[in-house]
C-alpha angles and dihedrals in degrees: 000000000000117000113219111243106179146346089266090052090054092050092050093048095048093047097046107033144032100257139184112203113211110200108204146137136213093241095052112107094196089052091054090052092061096038095091093054097050094086089053091051091048089054095045094045098036093154086076130072108219114218124195111218112193104221094208095048095043103033089141091059089050091051093046089054097041092245106153099151133050146254091040136154134210122182125208129189123182090351095306129107109247101172146002135198101184126161141107091249126110110260128218126217089248092053092049091047090051090050091050092048091052092046090050094059 
């Protein structure tokens, strides 16, 4: 997983790759629940680059993308948003897989 470093880094990633942004934070218990399955998802959906966006470090990116709950996901292809799974609710592996399947279409 790529860790977001800056606003410019985000722009470069979105413009040049198919990316799934994972909005998360170290203190988030629901984020810790899904952490062990992320490598499996990266392997299964290897056409995507997964990018960890630290909610506390990049709160302005969260606000710009209407992400007010974590963990949340937004997918981009060719610079355009192609899917979002944004809520404050805990997410299951199956729900994340379904989101990624839909975003991949």
